[in-house]
LUMFITOR-973996 format. One record per residue (C-alpha): residue number from 1; x, y, z; residue in three letters. Coordinates in nm, 3 decimals, padded with zeros to 5 digits. Each point is the difference from the previous one (the first is absolute). Example, Ala and Ser with C-alpha at 12.3 -4.5 7.8 and 13.67 -1.06 7.14 Angstrom:
REM residues 2
+-----+---------+---------+---------+-----+
|   n |      xx |      yy |      zz | res |
+-----+---------+---------+---------+-----+
|   1 |  01.230 | -00.450 |  00.780 | ALA |
|   2 |  00.137 |  00.344 | -00.066 | SER |
+-----+---------+---------+---------+-----+
//
This chain:
REM residues 97
+-----+---------+---------+---------+-----+
|   n |      xx |      yy |      zz | res |
+-----+---------+---------+---------+-----+
|   1 |  00.000 |  00.000 |  00.000 | ASP |
|   2 |  00.102 |  00.364 |  00.014 | SER |
|   3 |  00.201 | -00.035 |  00.323 | ILE |
|   4 |  00.188 | -00.317 | -00.096 | GLY |
|   5 | -00.205 | -00.271 |  00.171 | ARG |
|   6 | -00.048 | -00.337 | -00.167 | LEU |
|   7 | -00.367 | -00.021 | -00.100 | VAL |
|   8 |  00.015 | -00.311 | -00.217 | GLY |
|   9 |  00.222 | -00.257 | -00.162 | GLU |
|  10 | -00.038 | -00.274 | -00.258 | LYS |
|  11 |  00.202 | -00.321 |  00.036 | LEU |
|  12 |  00.048 | -00.292 | -00.235 | THR |
|  13 |  00.116 | -00.310 |  00.186 | ILE |
|  14 |  00.162 | -00.283 | -00.198 | THR |
|  15 |  00.028 | -00.331 |  00.183 | ARG |
|  16 |  00.251 | -00.279 | -00.051 | ILE |
|  17 | -00.243 | -00.192 | -00.222 | ASP |
|  18 | -00.033 |  00.313 | -00.223 | ASN |
|  19 | -00.352 |  00.083 |  00.115 | ARG |
|  20 | -00.053 |  00.374 |  00.031 | THR |
|  21 | -00.233 |  00.187 |  00.229 | THR |
|  22 | -00.078 |  00.367 | -00.022 | GLN |
|  23 | -00.103 |  00.194 |  00.310 | LYS |
|  24 | -00.086 |  00.362 |  00.060 | ASN |
|  25 |  00.034 |  00.169 |  00.337 | TYR |
|  26 | -00.158 |  00.329 |  00.103 | LYS |
|  27 |  00.069 |  00.198 |  00.316 | TYR |
|  28 | -00.188 |  00.279 |  00.178 | THR |
|  29 |  00.129 |  00.245 |  00.258 | TYR |
|  30 | -00.141 |  00.240 |  00.256 | ASP |
|  31 |  00.099 |  00.365 |  00.053 | LYS |
|  32 |  00.292 | -00.103 |  00.223 | LYS |
|  33 |  00.148 | -00.229 | -00.273 | ASN |
|  34 | -00.099 | -00.320 |  00.181 | ASN |
|  35 | -00.084 | -00.286 | -00.235 | GLN |
|  36 | -00.367 | -00.061 |  00.082 | THR |
|  37 | -00.096 | -00.231 | -00.285 | GLY |
|  38 |  00.142 | -00.283 | -00.207 | PHE |
|  39 | -00.180 | -00.155 | -00.296 | LEU |
|  40 |  00.120 | -00.301 | -00.202 | GLU |
|  41 | -00.155 | -00.048 | -00.344 | LEU |
|  42 |  00.042 | -00.269 | -00.264 | ASP |
|  43 |  00.080 |  00.068 | -00.366 | ALA |
|  44 | -00.370 |  00.063 | -00.077 | ASN |
|  45 | -00.039 |  00.256 |  00.278 | GLY |
|  46 | -00.193 | -00.228 |  00.235 | ASN |
|  47 |  00.070 |  00.029 |  00.371 | GLN |
|  48 |  00.206 | -00.283 |  00.152 | ILE |
|  49 |  00.036 |  00.146 |  00.349 | ARG |
|  50 | -00.015 |  00.330 |  00.183 | ARG |
|  51 |  00.129 |  00.143 |  00.328 | GLU |
|  52 | -00.111 |  00.304 |  00.198 | GLU |
|  53 |  00.212 |  00.152 |  00.275 | ARG |
|  54 | -00.113 |  00.240 |  00.272 | THR |
|  55 |  00.259 |  00.212 |  00.177 | PHE |
|  56 |  00.009 |  00.173 |  00.338 | GLN |
|  57 | -00.057 |  00.368 | -00.073 | PRO |
|  58 |  00.271 |  00.126 |  00.236 | THR |
|  59 |  00.290 | -00.246 | -00.040 | LYS |
|  60 | -00.052 | -00.142 | -00.353 | ASN |
|  61 | -00.006 | -00.360 |  00.119 | ARG |
|  62 | -00.206 | -00.275 | -00.158 | VAL |
|  63 | -00.284 | -00.094 |  00.234 | ILE |
|  64 | -00.232 | -00.204 | -00.229 | VAL |
|  65 |  00.064 | -00.200 | -00.318 | VAL |
|  66 | -00.292 | -00.148 | -00.191 | LYS |
|  67 |  00.048 | -00.268 | -00.268 | TYR |
|  68 | -00.254 | -00.058 | -00.279 | PHE |
|  69 | -00.024 | -00.280 | -00.257 | ASP |
|  70 | -00.082 |  00.016 | -00.371 | SER |
|  71 | -00.374 |  00.041 |  00.076 | ASN |
|  72 |  00.076 |  00.300 |  00.225 | ASN |
|  73 | -00.097 | -00.200 |  00.310 | ILE |
|  74 |  00.205 |  00.065 |  00.312 | MET |
|  75 |  00.182 | -00.324 |  00.086 | VAL |
|  76 |  00.231 |  00.121 |  00.275 | LYS |
|  77 |  00.050 |  00.297 |  00.228 | MET |
|  78 |  00.293 |  00.069 |  00.229 | THR |
|  79 |  00.026 |  00.267 |  00.264 | GLU |
|  80 |  00.322 |  00.125 |  00.156 | ASN |
|  81 |  00.019 |  00.116 |  00.358 | ARG |
|  82 |  00.263 |  00.225 |  00.153 | TYR |
|  83 |  00.058 |  00.018 |  00.375 | GLU |
|  84 |  00.223 |  00.221 |  00.210 | LEU |
|  85 |  00.172 | -00.132 |  00.312 | TYR |
|  86 |  00.198 |  00.206 |  00.248 | ARG |
|  87 |  00.325 | -00.144 |  00.127 | THR |
|  88 |  00.174 |  00.053 |  00.336 | ASN |
|  89 |  00.253 |  00.237 | -00.152 | ASP |
|  90 | -00.281 |  00.228 | -00.130 | ARG |
|  91 |  00.029 | -00.104 | -00.361 | ARG |
|  92 | -00.298 | -00.104 | -00.204 | ILE |
|  93 | -00.006 | -00.323 | -00.195 | ARG |
|  94 | -00.239 | -00.045 | -00.285 | GLU |
|  95 | -00.128 | -00.343 | -00.098 | ILE |
|  96 | -00.163 | -00.072 | -00.334 | GLU |
|  97 | -00.228 | -00.300 | -00.054 | TYR |
+-----+---------+---------+---------+-----+
//
């Protein structure tokens, strides 16, 4: 796009047995340049899979990732959790799940 982000790519994959597969990938971003969407298409433009990412508004961390199949049905959802723990020497440790 106009600020240099990768918005799409087209790959041709040749396997050992000389079969070729063509795949198209498209990416979407939010205002903070976080990659919020990923779309994989076949050579005909049909959706193979899709991902949506939701970020924390203050720290730009991924908090939810949703996975969709070729019929645009959500098949999986993961949620990340971040916790802060104080230590005896007054430092803060952050744990990501």
